[in-house]
N, C-alpha and C positions, 0 to 999 in steps of 0.2 A: 384605450389602449392605447401604452409606449411606442413609439417606435425605436429600436435599435438598428446602429450599421455597424458591421464586423468588417476588417481589413486587416489581412493578414497575409503576406506573399507563397505562406504553406500551406496548399487548397487542404492538407489533413487537420490542420488547425481549426479553419474557419468550419470545414464540415460537422467535428468534434462539437462545438459550439452550437451551431443550428441544431445540431439533431440530440445530444445530452441536457440541453438546458431545459427547464418545465417552463418556457416563454410565458404562457397564455396563466398558468400557474401564476407567474411574479405580474402580471399586469401586462407584458408586451404581445405586441402582433409577431409573426415571424418574423425576423429577422433581415435586412438588406446585406449584399455581401459585396464585396470587393474583393480582389488581389494586388493591389497597388493602392499609392496614394494618386496616382493622376487618375486613375476609375473612380477613385470615391469622390474627387471634388464635383464634378457634373449630379451625381446622387445627391451630395449634400445641399448643392443649388437646385434641384427639381422635388426634392420630397422634403418635408418636416421630421428631422430628425432631432431625438431626442435624448439618446444616450448613442457616445460614439466607442467602440473598443478596438483598439488599434494595435497593432505591433509597432515596436520602435525603430527597430531594423528592419528597414525595407529598400531595395535598389530606387534609384528615384528619391520623389519625395520620399521622405523619412518618417516618421511616427511623428515627431515634435514638429516639422513642420504645416503636418494634414492637422496637429492639434490646435495649433494655432489659426490655420485656415477655419477649422470648425467652429471655434472661438470666435472669429470675423462675422461668421454667416448668423451663428446662432449664440450670442452671447450666454443665455441661459443653458447651453446643452452639458449635460455631464460626461467626461470621457474617462475612461478606464486606459490605461497602459497595461502592454504586455510585455515583458523584459525580462530578458538572460540576465543569468547571474554575474556577468563581464560588462554586461550595461549599464549597470545603477546610475550612471552619471548622464547616461540619455533620459535617464526615468525621473532623475530630476530637475533637468531644463524644463523636459515635457509637463510635471507640474507648475512649473515656474510661467509657462505660458496658457494654462489653463486647468489642465489634469485634475481631477479629485481624487484619485489612488493610482496604483499599480499592484501589478501581480507578479511573479515572478515562474520562469515555467521551470516544471513541468506543471500545469495548469492545474490548479484543484478545483471543481467543478463548485464545491459548495461554498467557497471562498468569492468564486463568480456569482453563485446566486446570491451571497450575502451583499455583496457591492451594488447588485442591480437593485435588490429592494432597499435598501440604503438610497440609490437614484430615484428610486419610483416614491420616497418618503420628499425627497427634498423637492421633486419635480413637483410633487402635489402642492407644499407648502407654499411654493414661486407663481403657482399657477393660481391659489386663493389669493396670495398677495394683490397679485396683477389683476386680478377682476373687483379687489375691493378697491385699490389703487386707482382706476379707472372711472369708478363711479366718485370721485372725490375731483368733478371740474367745478363743483361749486363746494367749498367749505359751508355744508350745511349741517350742524352739529344739535341735537337734541338737548332740552331743558336737563337733562341729568349730567351730560359731558358738558355742558357749561357751567355746571354745578361743583363739578371734580373742577374745573381750569379755577374757577375762581377760590375754591378750597386748597389749592397748589399755590395760587400766587400767594394767599394770606399763609400760608405754613412757609413761605421764603420771605415774607417780610424781617426785616431787621427784631420788630418788638415781638414777641411772643406773645402768643393767642392767649385769651383770658379762660380759665379753665371751663366758664359756661357758656362761651362762644364753642369752644369746640366740643363740648357736650351735643350742643344743640347740630354742629356738621356732622359728626359722627351716626349721630341719628337719623339725620336727611339722609345719609349717602350709605346708611347700615353698613358703617365700619365700628370694629372695636376700638372704645375710646381706650383700653390698655392693651395692644397687640403683645399680647402674650409671650410667641416664639417669635418676636423680634421683627426689624422696620429696616429697610433698608432701600437704601436714594440710588438711581442709577441716572445718571446726566450725559447725554449724546449731542453730539459738534457736529456740525457738516464743516470737513475743512474744505479753505479757497471759496466759500460761501461767495463773495463779495466781488468773484471772478466777473467783471465786466461784459465779457463775451458771452456770458449765460444770462439770457430773456426772463423778465417778470416772469412769463408764465411758467417756463421750465424750472424758475427756481420754487413758485409756488409747488408744481409738482412733485417735485425732489421733496422738499421738506413734509410734504402729505405724505407722501411714500414713506419717509422714514419715520413718524408718525405712525402709520397702519401698521406698518412692518412689526414695529416694536412692539405696538399693543398683541399682534398674533403671535409673535416668537415666545412673550411673556406672561401671555392668559392661561397656559398650561401650568403656571406655577402658584397660582390660588389668587388670590383679590389685586391687584395691579391697579394704579391710578397713573395715568402717562397723558400729559399736559406739552404741548409746544410752548413756551415760555418766551423764545424770540424764536423771528422765523429759521434760524439755522442752528435754534438748540431745544431739546426736549429733556424733561424729567420724568422719570418713570420713578413710582414708589412702590415695593412690593412690602404687602401687610401680612404679617405672620405664613410666609408660604412654608408648608412642609418641610421638615428637617431632611425628606429623602431625596426632595428636588431642586436643593440649592446647590447641588454640583452642577447641574445642567444649567444654572443662569450663563456659565461665561459662555457654553456649546450654543445657549440661545442667543446671545448678542456676537459671536463669530458668524452664526447664522445671517442675522441683519447685516453687518460688515460686508459680508461677500453681498449680499441680495444688493445692496444699494450701489456695490462696486460693478457687478456684472450687467446691472439692470441699467443705470443711469450712468458708470464711468464715474462715480463720487466714491472719495474715502470718507469714511466718520469716525472721528477719536471718540472713544466713550471710556467714562470713567464710574467707578462703582465702590460706593461707599464703605466703610465698615458698618457690622451692625448696630444699629440704636435700638432702645426698648420702649421710647416715649414719642409722642407726635411732635412736641417741642423743640426736640434735637433736630428736626427737620433744615433748619436753619442752619445751624453748626455743622449738619455732613454736607449739605450743599455748598457753603463757601470751603469747604476742605477738598471736596469731589473739582470744584473750579478749579480749585489754586494748584490741583494734583495734575491736571489735564492743563494746565496753562504751562506748566512747567515741562512736562512729558511731549507736548507739542515741540519744544524747543529743538529736538533731537529728530522729527519725523510725524509725519501724517499717519491716519489709520491706526492708531494704536487702543489696546484695551489697557486701561492701567487702573489699578486697585489701592486706596488707602487702606493702607496697615500703619502698625505702630510709628514706622522709621516715617512717614509720610504724615503721618499728623503731628508728629513734634517737628517737621519742616515746617507746615503751617502754622503752628504755632509758635515758632519761632518770627517767623515773618510778621504776623498779627501784633506781635510783641514791638517790633520797630517801624510795623509800617505809618504809626505817625507821629516818627521823627526823620520829619525833614525828606518826606518821600519822594516830590517833583523835583527836587534837589540831585537826586542821587540818581533818578530815571532821567536828567539831562545829562550827569556826568557821564553816565553809560553810556549815551547816545554819540559821545565822540566829540561832538559839538560846545567847542568853549564857549563861542559866541551867544549861544542859546541858555547857556549857563549861569555866563555872566550875566547877562542881561537878568534871569530870574531871580539872583542873589540880590542886583542892584534894586529890585522890584519886593523884594522879600525886606532889605532894609527899610523901604520905604513905609512898607505897611506895619512891620515893627514901632516905627518911629510913631505911626499913623494913630497906633492903640496905645502909646506911653507907655511901655514896656522900660525899662529899668535900665541903665548901661551894664550892670552886672549881667542882669539876666541876657541882652544880647549879644556880650562878650562869652559868656558859657555856651550860649548857643553856638556861636562860633567855634569855638572849641570842641563840641561835641561835632560839628560839621566836617572840620579838617578829619578829625579822627574818624569818622564813618568813608567819608572820601578815599585816607589811605587805607583804609583796611578794606572795605568792599570792593572799591573802584579800581584801585590804583598800586595795590597790592601792598605789604611791608617790606620792598626793597629798600637797600643802603641808602639811595639815593632820596627815596620818598622819603627817607626817614628824616633825614636831614633836612629835608624842605618843612617837615611838619615840623619838627623841634625848633627851628630858627622861628617857624610862624609862631608856634604858641609861644616861644618867649617875647617875640614881638607885639601878640596879643595882651600879653600879660603888662607888658609896659606901659601901652598906649591908655590915653586917657577920653575919646571923644569916640563917637558912635561914625562918623567918618573916615577917621585915621581904622577901626576895626573893621570897614568896609574893605577898605585899601589893601589892607595885609589879606583879606579872603581873597580878592579878587587877583593878586598879586601871587598866590600859593596856587590860585587854580590854571593860571597861564603855564607857571613853572611847571607841577606837575604834571597837566596835559601833555606837553609836549615831551618831556623825559618820559612817560608812560608809553606813548606811539611808537618811541625810538626801542624804548627796551621790549616791550611785547612784538615786535616785529623783530629783532635780533632772535629775540626767544624761539618764537614760532619756528623760523628761519633753521637753529640748529635742530629744534626738534624735529620736525620735519625729515633733513638732511638723514638725522640719528635714524629716524624709518626707516628712512627710502636705503639704507643700507642694510638695515636690518632685511627688507623684503627682498632683496638681491641676492642675500646668503642663504634665506629660508625659501627660494623659488622653488626647489625641488620637493617643496613640504606644502601642502594644503594649507592655510591658515587665515582664519575667521578674524573680520574686522572686531570681536570683542576679545577674541588671542590677544590681537595684537594692540587693542587699547589698554588690556589689563600688562603685558609686556612693560608698557611706559605709564602705567598708574593714569591713564584717562578714561572717560567714558566714551562708549562707541561713537556716539552721537558727537560729541566735542570735539572728538579725535576725526569724524568725516567730513564738520565743517571746515576744522583747521587746514586740512589734506586739502581740500577743496579750493580754500583759498588762497593756499601757498602755489600748489600746481597747477591748477585749474581744470583736475582729473576729480572722477571720484576713486577710492581705491579699488573698486574691481576692475574700473577701463585701465587704472594704473597699472593692476599686477595683468589685464589681458595683453596689454598692449607688450610689458617688457616681456612677458611671454613669448609672445608673436616676437621679438624684436632679438629675442636669445634665438628662438628657432631659424630665425632665417640667418644669423651669424654660424651655426652650427650645420647647417645645412649646405654652406658652401664649404664644409669639409665633406667628402666623399667616403673618406672613413669612418663617420659616425652613421650607424643603422637609423633610420629613420622612427623606429622604437625607442635607439635610446636618445633621440633628441627627445620624444614624449616623456620619458622617465625623468630626463635631466629637468626639464621643468614643468614638474610638477602633475602633468596627465597619466591619470592610472591605467587608460586603454588608448592604444595606436588611433581607435577606429574614431573616438571622440577627441583626438589631436588633432586628425586628420579635418574630420568635420570643423572642427572651432578655427582650424587654419584657412579651409576653405571658405569659412563664413567671415574672417577677415580680412583675408588677401587676395580672393577669389580664383583660385587656384589650389589645388592639393599640393602637399611638401614635397611629393616625386614628382611636380610638373614643376616647383618653382624650382627645384636642384636641376632638372632637364633642361630649364630656361638660362638657368646661370651657367652651366656649361657646355650650350649651345655657341 
């Protein structure tokens, strides 16, 4: 039986939930109760609590602070927030610190019961995963699991598996040789796995927990093969899952991501492939997913990404160019001309040693300049000038050494200009974005809306903004709001609720909460100090 704790400063609400919810029927013992956050904390510390039901707005420690404390004590605790209609911003913040849902007053008992049932199912899954993960102190797999691992490794090889070999594997593992309802590949990668502060033992346990939780989460979807192909990466293959269960795939993956975050403090990026129709497609699906994950992780960790038509096309475009001077382009993107020039010199030596013709080397050099100007340094007017000048010189030169010198001279000039141009453009762009944010301060604007306004991706905008200002966009907006608030609080003719409205807060209560959180005092206390 599970244990719930109800916290509300209105005794009638507490009494109603205790009396009218069929706790035993839902799998719970009689709930513990408290009438304040301060009263609830000792109960949390003294008794194992599975579910916390808390009002968000209470004197003293509010529901947000209590939820954060409950998560600190019990990372897997399920939290339900009770909120009034005018306190929606509080509920949003509570969910950010770990709440799994909220309900609005007046309370509907049927809605509370549904939440409690869902919490019980989640807790049971987490308990099951924890029990099985504990048994993985030593990785001991039976012969069937070892066969599945070998089969997956063979499928992911560059060279396609022969029909005879595939037939033997499918017979051995009782799998259909022709998956009639499709086949899908899922790849999960532990973010920041190489963190040197994590011990080897903990890394092993985290990797095993990821594999076990993924196996448990997906096994209800039909035949599934799960293999850890690297310490920080696993592959799961869904074989002909029922059509009516495909919609649950993302939900189950989200559960795995939440479980790993809550239980081990790690984020997991997961990629889901398009649907394939035969085993021989696995290598292609795997490469598409890997490429999509790598691209997505540039804008943040812990994502769930899908390979659709756009992602597949992006991968095909990448493959088309991946054999064209890939290492030179990578070095150019690292913005280190010394390494790039060293590699160019080495490449010219290799070309000469392999006895390539001068015409081939000349053509390759022109292609390199084109790729660098287009993909790395953009097609600006100055870069175009440098590019055309270098092309004319390449067409006129007669020796391999002269060709190499022209390429190196171009790289030095283009790197210098590109650095200056990029820095100037970013500075002007961020200045425009900051001006727009100041103008729109009374309106809540998301990072995506801001990115769309300036024709950027949200991830790219976040990186540029942090690099230019030293702050994240959310921190910048918060600090800007606090700055404007303090300026207006110095004018006694402006009411506190008017200050809240003018800087984008929907309620004075939430403004007061945030102001105190940032400045250490309420807006009224700040105003009183200013005029004292």
